[in-house]
Residue, then its C-alpha position, 0 to 999 in steps of 0.5 A: m499500500a505504501h508503494l501504491l501511494c508513493e508511485l501515485q504521488v510521483r505519477l501524479q506530480a509529474v503530470g501536474f495532478a499532485t502538489r509537493n505533498g499530495y493528491g486527489f484521492p476519490i476512492t473507497q477503502q473498498d477500492l483500494g482493498d480490490t485494486l491490492g488484494l487486500s481485505n477491508v480489515h487490512v486495509n483498515r489497519t494499514l491506513r491506521v498505521l501509516r496515519d498512526q506514524n505520521l505518514i499519511e492523512w486521507r480525508e475529504r478525497q485528498m491524500r496527503i502525504l506527511d513523510l515521503p521520504q520515510l514512506q518511501a523507505i517503508a515501501a523501498f520505493k525507487a521511482g527510477y523504474l517509472h522513467s525506464t523504458t529498458g524492455h519496451e524496444s524488445l517487445p514484438r510488434 
């Protein structure tokens, strides 16, 4: 979940849909669980842990990243792969 939140931050900021510390997040916990293959209970508990660690704030359809470096560390997130084109050229056409 932390990885997804970090990736959304980077991707949305790159196209101007995120500020330095957050983005619109108009989905439900059910949607998030379905996307990640997690139960509602697990989604709720994980979000609570991230909130309790002062890493995120999610309210009124807005995700606010309070400590992006720490969230990235927890997720082992490296943004470099998002900009990579390696492998695309070798795909059959």
